[in-house]
Backbone as CSV, one residue per row, in Angstrom:
resi,resn,N_x,N_y,N_z,CA_x,CA_y,CA_z,C_x,C_y,C_z
1,MET,0.836,-1.112,0.032,-0.025,0.029,0.013,0.915,1.218,-0.023
2,ILE,0.627,2.137,-0.914,1.306,3.468,-1.008,0.367,4.588,-0.805
3,LEU,0.519,5.374,0.342,-0.289,6.462,0.600,-1.787,6.046,0.551
4,GLY,-2.024,4.896,1.153,-3.495,4.454,1.111,-4.029,3.868,0.008
5,VAL,-3.184,3.795,-1.062,-3.636,3.212,-2.409,-3.312,1.658,-2.455
6,GLU,-4.335,0.926,-2.724,-4.244,-0.554,-2.898,-3.177,-0.872,-3.970
7,VAL,-2.342,-1.857,-3.818,-1.496,-2.359,-4.848,-1.788,-3.786,-5.045
8,ALA,-2.297,-4.226,-6.254,-2.825,-5.554,-6.459,-2.483,-5.988,-7.848
9,GLY,-2.203,-7.349,-8.004,-1.904,-7.950,-9.207,-0.783,-7.205,-9.940
10,ASP,-1.096,-7.056,-11.268,0.015,-6.329,-12.146,-0.110,-4.814,-11.877
11,ILE,-1.181,-4.344,-11.367,-1.260,-2.912,-11.111,-0.376,-2.493,-9.907
12,TYR,0.514,-1.460,-10.194,1.395,-1.015,-9.176,0.694,0.023,-8.280
13,PHE,-0.105,0.881,-8.834,-1.043,1.699,-8.093,-2.041,2.236,-8.972
14,GLU,-3.262,2.518,-8.355,-4.455,3.038,-9.070,-5.039,4.062,-8.192
15,VAL,-5.162,5.247,-8.774,-5.549,6.403,-7.973,-6.827,7.142,-8.551
16,PRO,-7.718,7.629,-7.668,-8.901,8.398,-8.137,-8.420,9.830,-8.198
17,THR,-8.941,10.439,-9.263,-8.590,11.827,-9.563,-9.928,12.759,-9.283
18,PRO,-9.737,14.059,-9.235,-10.860,14.879,-9.031,-11.808,14.925,-10.256
19,LEU,-11.449,14.392,-11.437,-12.283,14.253,-12.513,-13.242,12.971,-12.455
20,GLY,-12.952,12.206,-11.348,-13.716,10.815,-11.290,-13.144,9.656,-12.030
21,VAL,-11.937,10.033,-12.499,-11.223,8.949,-13.397,-10.275,8.212,-12.457
22,TRP,-10.085,6.946,-12.558,-9.155,6.235,-11.840,-7.877,5.966,-12.715
23,ILE,-6.720,6.407,-12.332,-5.521,6.260,-13.224,-4.616,5.243,-12.586
24,ARG,-4.077,4.381,-13.484,-3.328,3.350,-12.922,-2.017,3.196,-13.691
25,THR,-1.082,2.390,-13.179,0.161,1.981,-13.800,0.603,0.630,-13.323
26,THR,1.295,-0.046,-14.120,1.838,-1.354,-13.673,3.274,-1.107,-13.110
27,ARG,3.763,-1.988,-12.465,5.095,-1.913,-11.850,6.171,-1.948,-13.055
28,GLU,5.929,-2.762,-14.062,6.770,-2.876,-15.270,6.737,-1.577,-15.990
29,TYR,5.753,-0.932,-16.186,5.627,0.301,-16.869,6.252,1.411,-16.000
30,TRP,6.107,1.511,-14.725,6.692,2.478,-13.938,8.171,2.399,-13.977
31,GLU,8.663,1.054,-13.916,10.151,0.940,-14.069,10.686,1.323,-15.398
32,ARG,9.864,1.228,-16.478,10.336,1.844,-17.841,10.392,3.372,-17.735
33,ILE,9.379,3.995,-17.080,9.434,5.460,-17.022,10.653,5.879,-16.190
34,VAL,10.965,5.351,-15.026,12.035,5.800,-14.141,13.363,5.289,-14.567
35,THR,13.450,4.270,-15.456,14.765,3.779,-16.028,15.086,4.485,-17.324
36,PHE,14.170,4.695,-18.268,14.585,5.114,-19.520,14.095,6.571,-19.809
37,LYS,12.899,6.917,-19.392,12.372,8.264,-19.756,12.726,9.321,-18.802
38,HIS,12.382,9.178,-17.511,12.671,10.218,-16.444,13.283,9.662,-15.191
39,PRO,14.516,9.275,-15.230,15.091,8.705,-13.996,14.985,9.667,-12.728
40,SER,14.856,10.975,-12.886,14.666,11.866,-11.680,13.374,11.427,-10.957
41,MET,12.488,10.757,-11.487,11.273,10.416,-10.858,11.292,9.096,-10.036
42,ARG,12.456,8.490,-10.086,12.595,7.204,-9.300,12.511,7.563,-7.846
43,GLY,11.610,6.608,-7.167,11.328,7.024,-5.757,10.281,8.084,-5.426
44,ARG,9.700,8.588,-6.493,8.689,9.630,-6.331,7.235,9.189,-6.521
45,GLU,6.988,7.927,-6.204,5.647,7.371,-6.396,4.604,8.077,-5.533
46,GLU,4.983,8.394,-4.288,4.103,9.140,-3.432,3.651,10.544,-4.009
47,ASP,4.727,11.180,-4.614,4.414,12.514,-5.287,3.514,12.383,-6.435
48,VAL,3.660,11.297,-7.243,2.911,11.016,-8.415,1.473,10.799,-7.965
49,ILE,1.322,9.818,-6.913,-0.089,9.686,-6.371,-0.732,10.869,-5.935
50,ARG,0.075,11.655,-5.202,-0.530,13.004,-4.578,-0.863,13.849,-5.803
51,THR,-0.073,13.949,-6.773,-0.484,14.831,-8.005,-1.611,14.437,-8.603
52,LEU,-1.970,13.075,-8.833,-3.188,12.611,-9.390,-4.423,12.918,-8.396
53,ARG,-4.256,12.665,-7.163,-5.322,12.702,-6.209,-5.656,14.113,-5.856
54,GLU,-4.673,14.950,-5.584,-4.827,16.359,-5.282,-3.978,17.360,-6.148
55,PRO,-4.219,17.457,-7.449,-3.472,18.236,-8.382,-3.726,19.755,-8.003
56,HIS,-2.810,20.608,-8.561,-3.031,22.031,-8.458,-3.923,22.429,-9.595
57,GLU,-3.677,21.721,-10.755,-4.603,21.924,-11.990,-4.522,20.817,-12.855
58,ILE,-5.561,20.598,-13.716,-5.613,19.553,-14.670,-5.940,20.237,-16.056
59,ARG,-5.066,19.818,-17.098,-5.275,20.472,-18.490,-5.408,19.192,-19.489
60,ARG,-6.187,19.561,-20.517,-6.450,18.560,-21.574,-5.309,18.949,-22.694
61,SER,-4.752,17.871,-23.171,-3.678,18.038,-24.245,-4.311,18.743,-25.470
62,LYS,-3.505,19.589,-26.143,-3.898,20.202,-27.275,-3.912,19.310,-28.464
63,ILE,-3.135,18.212,-28.330,-2.945,17.378,-29.523,-3.884,16.120,-29.406
64,ASP,-3.955,15.585,-28.253,-4.864,14.397,-28.157,-5.934,14.682,-27.037
65,PRO,-7.199,14.728,-27.299,-8.317,15.147,-26.370,-8.538,14.020,-25.326
66,ALA,-7.889,12.857,-25.451,-8.025,11.821,-24.495,-6.824,11.941,-23.522
67,VAL,-5.880,12.787,-23.681,-4.754,12.850,-22.722,-4.897,14.175,-21.881
68,PHE,-4.573,13.874,-20.621,-4.737,14.906,-19.510,-3.433,15.085,-18.826
69,LEU,-3.136,16.274,-18.478,-1.937,16.573,-17.715,-2.194,17.016,-16.353
70,TYR,-1.813,16.411,-15.312,-2.022,16.732,-13.849,-0.876,17.423,-13.388
71,TYR,-1.001,18.554,-12.814,0.208,19.368,-12.255,0.085,19.475,-10.723
72,ALA,1.234,19.442,-10.059,1.341,19.820,-8.674,2.652,20.500,-8.474
73,PRO,2.741,21.511,-7.517,4.056,22.290,-7.401,5.063,21.277,-6.729
74,ASP,6.266,21.455,-7.173,7.417,20.726,-6.534,8.600,21.730,-6.675
75,PRO,8.475,22.801,-5.830,9.421,24.101,-6.070,10.865,23.647,-6.173
76,PRO,11.499,24.250,-7.122,11.040,25.390,-8.015,10.396,24.860,-9.343
77,TYR,9.968,23.610,-9.438,9.415,22.902,-10.523,7.933,22.564,-10.298
78,TRP,7.460,21.844,-11.277,6.146,21.309,-11.229,6.311,19.776,-11.447
79,ILE,5.499,18.946,-10.824,5.440,17.517,-11.277,4.213,17.393,-12.249
80,CYS,4.563,16.770,-13.453,3.443,16.627,-14.420,3.195,15.156,-14.603
81,VAL,2.012,14.706,-14.488,1.620,13.319,-14.696,0.714,13.325,-15.892
82,VAL,1.214,12.725,-17.021,0.416,12.684,-18.268,-0.373,11.352,-18.290
83,ALA,-1.687,11.444,-18.351,-2.545,10.249,-18.408,-3.468,10.204,-19.519
84,LYS,-3.618,9.061,-20.012,-4.650,8.789,-21.024,-5.946,8.438,-20.431
85,HIS,-7.087,8.995,-20.672,-8.399,8.570,-20.108,-9.124,7.878,-21.167
86,MET,-9.806,6.765,-20.555,-10.705,5.933,-21.370,-11.955,5.625,-20.530
87,GLY,-12.800,6.647,-20.572,-14.051,6.648,-19.787,-13.640,6.962,-18.471
88,ASP,-14.140,6.086,-17.427,-13.802,6.419,-16.068,-12.542,5.740,-15.569
89,THR,-11.690,5.253,-16.377,-10.378,4.651,-16.061,-9.364,5.275,-17.040
90,GLY,-8.087,5.068,-16.608,-7.053,5.569,-17.511,-5.736,5.085,-17.074
91,PHE,-4.632,5.429,-17.789,-3.330,4.911,-17.370,-2.318,6.032,-17.557
92,ILE,-1.202,5.932,-16.777,-0.088,6.924,-16.897,0.688,6.695,-18.202
93,VAL,0.907,7.823,-18.941,1.737,7.691,-20.176,3.230,8.039,-19.648
94,THR,3.323,9.070,-18.917,4.649,9.428,-18.426,4.574,10.398,-17.231
95,VAL,5.596,10.558,-16.504,5.628,11.620,-15.459,6.956,12.250,-15.488
96,TYR,6.997,13.627,-15.223,8.255,14.321,-15.264,8.149,15.542,-14.478
97,ARG,9.328,16.207,-14.232,9.318,17.544,-13.518,9.467,18.537,-14.716
98,THR,8.927,19.769,-14.533,8.973,20.764,-15.540,9.050,22.056,-14.855
99,ASP,9.581,23.086,-15.640,9.726,24.450,-15.034,8.468,25.257,-15.278
100,ARG,7.465,24.808,-16.062,6.299,25.531,-16.334,5.242,24.581,-16.605
101,VAL,3.874,25.084,-16.347,2.811,24.313,-16.785,2.523,24.546,-18.308
102,LYS,2.364,23.460,-19.020,2.161,23.505,-20.475,0.864,24.087,-20.890
103,GLU,0.748,24.428,-22.116,-0.514,24.962,-22.638,-1.435,23.779,-22.746
104,GLY,-2.743,24.203,-22.915,-3.775,23.068,-23.139,-5.010,23.650,-22.291
105,GLU,-6.110,23.065,-22.634,-7.405,23.520,-22.047,-7.376,23.342,-20.659
106,LEU,-7.591,24.360,-19.890,-7.673,24.194,-18.290,-9.127,23.602,-17.997
107,LEU,-9.028,22.463,-17.327,-10.313,21.726,-16.968,-10.657,21.804,-15.474
108,TRP,-9.502,21.944,-14.670,-9.773,21.970,-13.168,-8.644,22.706,-12.546
109,ARG,-9.018,23.493,-11.496,-7.892,24.115,-10.673,-8.376,24.191,-9.219
110,ARG,-7.269,23.926,-8.402,-7.699,23.907,-6.913,-7.999,25.326,-6.549
């Protein structure tokens, strides 16, 4: 269990978001993210879960309307969790730290 989130089967964690969508990832895919894409996010699972559960804002991608960007402050940066929504579930595409919130349609703000 990470931050009160159940970990079962192949799913590493699955988190409810303010949009009512449950976002998940597998341990294998998480390892791919932190090994090849964004090693700086290794060990930051709790921050990613918190970003999905309690984001500062949520934006829709300008390129793919099914992709959503969840942002939370991580001074002096932001944590961005990019997730693909499929109805009331979805999955993490990638996670990274960024110096600014990207453009896109603002859907939700704390």
